[in-house]
VOPAGU-2260 file (C-alpha; in pm, 1 decimal, decimal comma):
REM VOPAGU-2260
SITE   aa  ch    i         X         Y         Z
SITE  MET   A    0    -978,7    1384,5    -993,3
SITE  LEU   A    1   -1031,8    1159,5   -1311,2
SITE  ASN   A    2    -667,4    1044,1   -1290,3
SITE  PHE   A    3    -561,4     865,6    -991,7
SITE  ALA   A    4    -461,8     563,2    -828,8
SITE  SER   A    5    -604,2     391,2    -502,3
SITE  ILE   A    6    -363,5     125,1    -301,6
SITE  ASP   A    7    -455,9     -61,8     -49,3
SITE  PHE   A    8    -232,8    -289,6     214,5
SITE  GLU   A    9    -301,1    -578,9     455,0
SITE  THR   A   10     -57,4    -647,0     746,1
SITE  ALA   A   11      40,1    -935,6     897,8
SITE  ASN   A   12      99,5    -810,8    1237,5
SITE  TYR   A   13      95,2    -521,4    1475,1
SITE  ASN   A   14     410,4    -391,8    1293,0
SITE  ARG   A   15     316,7    -111,8    1030,5
SITE  SER   A   16     588,0    -252,5     805,7
SITE  SER   A   17     456,4    -634,7     801,2
SITE  ILE   A   18     255,5    -557,6     474,7
SITE  CYS   A   19     161,2    -895,9     346,2
SITE  SER   A   20     -45,9    -799,2      59,0
SITE  LEU   A   21    -156,4    -485,1    -151,2
SITE  GLY   A   22    -341,1    -394,7    -422,1
SITE  ILE   A   23    -383,5     -98,8    -640,6
SITE  VAL   A   24    -591,6      30,8    -892,7
SITE  ILE   A   25    -514,8     241,8   -1137,9
SITE  VAL   A   26    -758,9     525,8   -1246,6
SITE  GLU   A   27    -750,5     725,4   -1616,5
SITE  ASN   A   28   -1031,4     967,9   -1735,5
SITE  GLY   A   29   -1240,2     812,7   -1490,4
SITE  VAL   A   30   -1210,3     433,7   -1602,4
SITE  VAL   A   31    -987,2     157,6   -1440,4
SITE  VAL   A   32    -750,9      76,1   -1653,8
SITE  ASP   A   33    -528,5    -146,0   -1446,9
SITE  LYS   A   34    -561,2    -386,4   -1155,0
SITE  ILE   A   35    -293,5    -508,9    -944,5
SITE  TYR   A   36    -283,6    -757,6    -696,5
SITE  SER   A   37      83,7    -882,8    -512,9
SITE  LEU   A   38     138,0   -1083,8    -174,9
SITE  VAL   A   39     453,7    -924,9      -7,5
SITE  ARG   A   40     684,9   -1143,0     215,5
SITE  PRO   A   41     619,1    -932,4     546,1
SITE  ARG   A   42     869,2    -744,4     765,7
SITE  PRO   A   43     915,0    -870,2    1029,2
SITE  ASN   A   44     761,5   -1226,0     927,9
SITE  PHE   A   45     530,6   -1328,1    1150,8
SITE  TYR   A   46     143,3   -1341,4    1147,1
SITE  CYS   A   47     -81,2   -1255,7    1449,5
SITE  SER   A   48    -399,9   -1493,5    1404,8
SITE  TRP   A   49    -616,9   -1140,2    1434,8
SITE  ALA   A   50    -433,1   -1016,9    1116,3
SITE  THR   A   51    -487,6   -1373,1     963,0
SITE  ASP   A   52    -879,8   -1405,5    1066,2
SITE  ILE   A   53    -915,8   -1099,2     854,8
SITE  HIS   A   54    -719,7   -1138,2     513,6
SITE  GLY   A   55    -734,8   -1533,7     541,3
SITE  LEU   A   56    -336,1   -1469,1     444,7
SITE  SER   A   57     -77,2   -1714,4     681,5
SITE  TYR   A   58     272,0   -1710,2     714,9
SITE  TYR   A   59     321,9   -2021,9     420,7
SITE  ASP   A   60      91,3   -1740,4     134,2
SITE  THR   A   61     402,4   -1510,0     172,6
SITE  LEU   A   62     713,5   -1720,7     263,7
SITE  ASN   A   63     859,3   -1769,7    -105,6
SITE  GLU   A   64     738,0   -1402,6    -192,8
SITE  PRO   A   65     980,4   -1065,0    -255,9
SITE  GLU   A   66     956,1    -805,0      29,6
SITE  PHE   A   67     760,8    -478,0     -50,0
SITE  PRO   A   68    1053,9    -293,6    -155,7
SITE  GLU   A   69    1133,4    -511,0    -455,6
SITE  VAL   A   70     764,4    -535,3    -511,7
SITE  TRP   A   71     719,2    -177,6    -462,6
SITE  GLU   A   72     997,4     -88,9    -743,9
SITE  GLY   A   73     831,3    -339,7    -979,1
SITE  ILE   A   74     520,3     -93,3    -960,0
SITE  LYS   A   75     645,2     222,8    -928,1
SITE  PRO   A   76     623,1     302,1   -1305,3
SITE  LYS   A   77     308,5     174,2   -1390,5
SITE  LEU   A   78     154,8     470,0   -1168,0
SITE  ARG   A   79     324,5     716,4   -1389,2
SITE  ASN   A   80     291,3    1025,6   -1152,1
SITE  LEU   A   81     -73,9     985,2   -1050,8
SITE  PRO   A   82    -182,1    1121,9    -782,4
SITE  LEU   A   83    -194,9     823,2    -504,0
SITE  VAL   A   84    -501,6     759,4    -257,5
SITE  VAL   A   85    -424,2     559,5      60,0
SITE  TYR   A   86    -702,7     473,1     277,3
SITE  ILE   A   87    -621,2     454,4     610,6
SITE  LEU   A   88    -817,9     421,1     955,8
SITE  ILE   A   89    -649,3     668,3    1185,2
SITE  LYS   A   90    -664,9     472,9    1493,6
SITE  LYS   A   91    -399,5     217,1    1308,5
SITE  TYR   A   92     -87,5     289,0    1223,9
SITE  PRO   A   93     -13,3     405,8     846,5
SITE  THR   A   94     162,1     165,5     664,2
SITE  PHE   A   95     340,7     401,4     429,5
SITE  GLN   A   96     496,8     582,9     738,0
SITE  SER   A   97     720,0     304,4     789,7
SITE  LYS   A   98    1090,8     371,8     832,8
SITE  SER   A   99    1126,4      86,6     554,7
SITE  ILE   A  100     848,4     239,3     281,3
SITE  PRO   A  101     872,0     637,7     306,3
SITE  LEU   A  102     665,6     845,4     126,9
SITE  THR   A  103     918,8    1012,6     -49,2
SITE  ASN   A  104     967,0     684,6    -224,6
SITE  LEU   A  105     619,6     811,0    -420,3
SITE  ASN   A  106     866,3     958,4    -687,1
SITE  GLY   A  107     691,8    1264,3    -750,2
SITE  THR   A  108     334,8    1170,0    -658,0
SITE  THR   A  109     122,8    1386,5    -474,3
SITE  SER   A  110     -51,7    1160,0    -212,4
SITE  PHE   A  111    -359,5    1159,5     -25,6
SITE  ILE   A  112    -452,8    1001,3     272,8
SITE  THR   A  113    -824,2     906,8     352,3
SITE  ASN   A  114    -984,5     776,4     656,5
SITE  ASP   A  115   -1393,1     771,5     775,0
SITE  LYS   A  116   -1380,3    1169,6     763,9
SITE  TYR   A  117   -1114,4    1338,2     627,3
SITE  VAL   A  118    -865,1    1359,3     304,9
SITE  TYR   A  119    -496,0    1487,8     401,0
SITE  LYS   A  120    -303,9    1593,6     121,3
SITE  THR   A  121      67,3    1475,2     204,7
SITE  GLY   A  122     221,9    1706,6     -48,4
SITE  ASP   A  123     449,6    1683,0    -383,8
SITE  TYR   A  124     753,6    1472,2    -372,9
SITE  ASN   A  125     964,7    1594,9    -645,2
C-alpha cells in the first residue's frame, strides 16, 4: 500500500469519544506528503490523571479548541478517499466506534484497523 493516511489519537479519559488530540500522516507513492496535528476539546471535557501522565495534555490545553466533528470536517478533504490506517490496542475502546464519530464519516475510504498482531479491513463506505 503506497498511498494511505495514518491517524493516531490521544484521549482525555476513559470515554472513547474523549479525543483531545489527533495526528495524521498522508503518504503518496510511499512518501510522506503531509502531516496534520490538532488539539481537540474532548467530549466529555475532563481529563484523568493517567491520561495526562501519558500525553501531557490537560483541560487548559484544549479548553478553547474545537470538538472533534469540527476538526474532522476540516481534515476530511485532505484525505481524498485514501485508505485510512488506525492503530488501536484491542484492549482499549476503539475511538472511531463512538456514536459521535461513526466510521461512515470517512466518506468513501477503506479503513484498516491495526493492533500488535492483526490488520482488520473494515470495508468501503460509499
